[in-house]
KEKOL-138916 format. One line per 3 residues: number of its first residue (from 1); their letters; for each residue x, y, z of N, C-alpha, C. Coordinates in Angstrom, 3 decimals. Example, Ala and Ser with C-alpha at 12.3 -4.5 7.8 and 13.67 -1.06 7.14 Angstrom:
BEGIN
1) AS) 13.190 -5.690 7.800 12.300 -4.500 7.800 13.200 -3.300 7.800 ~ 12.850 -2.250 7.080 13.670 -1.060 7.140 12.900 0.030 7.870
//
This chain:
BEGIN
1) XXX) -52.297 66.727 96.673 -52.861 67.186 95.394 -52.113 68.367 95.019 ~ -51.682 68.781 93.936 -51.434 69.891 93.322 -52.056 70.871 93.004 ~ -51.689 71.937 92.764 -52.857 73.077 92.287 -51.682 73.724 91.096
4) XXX) -52.353 74.410 90.525 -51.692 75.157 89.150 -52.199 76.355 89.344 ~ -51.586 77.534 88.586 -51.739 79.164 88.674 -51.349 79.340 87.320 ~ -51.782 79.986 86.538 -51.400 80.475 85.376 -51.240 81.917 85.350
7) XXX) -50.411 82.539 84.779 -49.792 84.036 85.014 -49.835 84.802 83.295 ~ -50.858 85.313 83.366 -50.546 85.599 81.757 -50.403 86.786 81.937 ~ -49.772 87.612 80.140 -49.091 88.753 80.347 -50.314 89.880 79.120
10) XXX) -50.693 90.891 79.373 -51.082 91.371 78.481 -50.361 93.076 78.344 ~ -49.573 92.736 77.227 -48.769 93.749 76.710 -47.745 93.839 75.484 ~ -47.458 95.007 75.389 -46.531 95.079 74.068 -45.299 95.253 74.178
13) XXX) -44.424 94.782 73.194 -43.244 94.855 73.302 -42.510 96.396 73.252 ~ -43.584 97.265 72.603 -43.516 98.820 72.134 -43.334 99.253 73.807 ~ -44.269 98.877 74.907 -43.917 99.383 76.134 -42.571 99.143 76.871
16) XXX) -41.329 99.370 76.508 -40.359 99.119 76.921 -40.516 99.064 78.336 ~ -40.488 100.091 79.340 -40.825 100.199 80.624 -41.436 99.034 81.481 ~ -42.499 98.702 80.755 -43.580 97.970 81.293 -42.762 96.229 81.359
19) XXX) -42.358 96.373 80.239 -41.163 95.160 79.853 -40.382 94.781 80.794 ~ -39.663 95.711 81.220 -38.991 95.834 82.135 -39.277 95.287 83.568 ~ -40.399 96.049 83.890 -40.743 95.681 85.482 -41.864 93.966 84.989
22) XXX) -42.055 93.773 83.881 -42.720 92.439 84.071 -41.674 91.384 84.159 ~ -40.549 91.669 83.465 -38.811 90.956 83.986 -38.910 90.760 85.444 ~ -38.623 91.466 85.985 -38.723 91.847 87.489 -39.096 91.328 88.074
25) XXX) -40.623 91.607 87.830 -41.862 90.805 88.527 -41.365 88.957 88.469 ~ -41.268 88.438 87.148 -41.154 87.526 86.814 -40.201 86.892 87.727 ~ -38.943 87.553 87.693 -37.814 86.954 88.249 -37.966 86.818 89.486
28) XXX) -38.684 87.859 90.703 -38.577 87.918 91.902 -39.264 86.905 92.008 ~ -40.719 86.386 91.430 -41.401 85.123 91.732 -40.727 83.752 91.891 ~ -39.569 83.312 90.788 -38.912 82.355 90.225 -37.999 82.676 91.225
31) XXX) -36.805 83.537 91.769 -36.577 83.475 93.274 -36.795 82.860 94.826 ~ -38.298 83.769 94.400 -38.700 83.478 95.810 -39.370 81.979 96.001 ~ -39.729 81.249 94.934 -40.275 80.084 94.712 -39.225 78.905 95.180
34) XXX) -37.880 79.145 94.425 -36.747 78.796 94.131 -36.477 78.694 96.058 ~ -36.555 79.445 96.210 -35.406 80.218 97.851 -36.538 79.233 98.803 ~ -38.203 79.293 98.724 -38.537 78.969 99.506 -39.266 77.202 99.318
37) XXX) -39.128 76.760 98.371 -39.566 76.008 97.804 -41.132 75.827 97.806 ~ -41.939 76.548 97.892 -43.220 76.452 98.451 -43.926 76.126 96.709 ~ -43.404 76.168 95.956 -43.861 76.134 94.121 -42.686 75.777 93.294
40) XXX) -43.272 75.318 92.166 -41.884 76.029 91.110 -42.809 76.370 89.725 ~ -41.686 76.872 88.926 -42.375 77.609 87.423 -41.893 76.208 86.723 ~ -43.025 75.874 85.846 -42.754 74.706 84.824 -41.714 74.869 83.623
43) XXX) -41.384 76.472 83.110 -40.678 76.703 81.967 -40.122 77.517 82.855 ~ -38.826 77.291 82.939 -38.080 78.155 83.626 -37.590 79.650 82.745 ~ -37.237 79.103 81.177 -36.864 80.042 80.237 -38.542 81.142 79.983
46) XXX) -39.424 80.415 80.570 -40.627 81.502 80.476 -40.212 82.830 81.202 ~ -39.444 82.844 82.597 -39.330 83.837 83.244 -38.423 84.621 82.532 ~ -37.889 84.301 81.836 -36.876 85.743 80.885 -37.573 85.782 79.476
49) XXX) -38.845 85.846 79.240 -39.577 85.977 78.295 -40.345 86.847 78.844 ~ -40.775 87.945 78.324 -41.539 88.857 79.302 -43.037 88.651 78.217 ~ -43.287 88.248 77.857 -44.672 88.023 77.401 -45.064 87.063 77.351
52) XXX) -44.191 85.843 78.123 -44.647 84.108 77.711 -45.484 83.777 79.085 ~ -46.896 83.508 79.650 -47.161 83.109 80.889 -45.974 82.201 81.378 ~ -46.371 82.391 82.315 -45.796 81.341 83.659 -46.949 79.895 84.027
55) XXX) -46.536 79.028 84.032 -47.189 77.937 84.878 -46.657 76.923 86.091 ~ -47.276 78.004 87.230 -46.640 77.377 88.395 -47.590 76.539 89.427 ~ -46.807 75.451 89.766 -47.646 74.506 90.325 -47.013 74.568 91.700
58) XXX) -47.868 74.282 92.624 -48.014 74.652 93.848 -48.415 72.799 94.519 ~ -47.215 72.363 95.054 -47.431 71.260 95.393 -48.727 70.865 96.650 ~ -49.084 71.800 97.570 -49.934 71.077 98.655 -51.121 72.075 98.647
61) XXX) -52.028 72.119 99.467 -52.734 73.042 99.531 -52.518 73.633 100.882 ~ -51.683 73.465 101.549 -50.787 74.729 102.499 -50.308 75.436 102.143 ~ -49.512 75.455 101.197 -48.443 76.337 100.209 -49.537 77.461 99.427
64) XXX) -50.575 77.556 99.249 -51.328 77.943 98.068 -51.466 79.147 98.764 ~ -51.940 79.580 99.682 -51.763 80.593 100.079 -50.725 81.923 100.739 ~ -49.677 80.990 100.766 -47.997 81.607 100.613 -48.164 81.776 99.003
67) XXX) -48.004 81.202 98.189 -48.472 81.538 96.724 -48.565 82.469 96.483 ~ -50.115 82.960 96.502 -51.013 84.139 96.093 -50.559 85.283 96.751 ~ -49.926 85.576 97.879 -49.350 86.460 98.718 -47.955 86.589 98.393
70) XXX) -47.343 86.104 98.086 -46.349 86.334 97.515 -46.733 86.930 95.957 ~ -47.398 86.262 95.215 -47.781 87.076 93.832 -48.434 88.530 93.627 ~ -49.143 88.641 94.430 -50.056 89.685 95.303 -49.193 90.779 95.260
73) XXX) -47.823 90.388 96.302 -46.702 91.687 96.536 -45.976 91.564 95.655 ~ -45.668 90.681 94.680 -44.661 91.342 93.606 -45.791 92.294 92.528 ~ -47.070 91.744 92.705 -47.395 92.919 91.491 -47.532 94.072 92.229
76) XXX) -47.832 93.936 93.066 -47.741 95.722 93.827 -46.408 96.083 93.512 ~ -45.674 95.502 94.491 -44.062 96.531 94.227 -43.623 96.912 92.510 ~ -43.708 95.976 91.726 -43.407 96.166 90.653 -44.469 96.945 89.422
79) XXX) -45.564 96.937 90.273 -46.884 97.908 89.475 -47.624 97.467 88.281 ~ -47.283 96.241 88.076 -47.486 95.595 86.614 -49.128 94.740 86.795 ~ -50.063 95.434 87.711 -50.916 94.368 87.937 -52.166 94.645 86.864
82) XXX) -52.169 96.055 86.371 -52.916 95.885 84.826 -52.608 95.133 84.092 ~ -51.284 94.666 83.781 -51.063 93.661 82.521 -50.553 92.337 82.838 ~ -51.252 91.960 83.910 -50.689 90.515 84.413 -52.082 89.629 84.844
85) XXX) -52.641 88.623 84.088 -53.866 87.871 84.644 -53.159 86.481 85.159 ~ -53.837 86.710 86.373 -53.719 85.403 87.137 -55.144 84.565 87.718 ~ -54.550 83.394 87.053 -55.620 82.438 87.227 -55.257 81.016 87.768
88) XXX) -56.179 80.374 88.534 -55.953 79.216 89.185 -56.434 77.752 88.295 ~ -55.917 77.076 88.163 -56.089 76.207 86.475 -57.342 75.040 87.687 ~ -56.203 74.319 88.800 -56.797 73.538 89.230 -57.058 73.685 90.676
//
């Protein structure tokens, strides 16, 4: 059974420092998911568009906690938690 997490962004293009951090956050998640194979991002182009949402598909329940930890760590590392919404869809 696959699980889906949606990551939304609440930011403005006027906040250039925040946009840069959000892009780094998304790129880190993409690299980690590709490297580990624990999840996939449905629209790889959204990684390079700071204000677009990401939809992450996790193939198994076993990987769900690893993905959640990866997201939490990246939120802290890039200091973007105040501008990111993480929602589990399934």
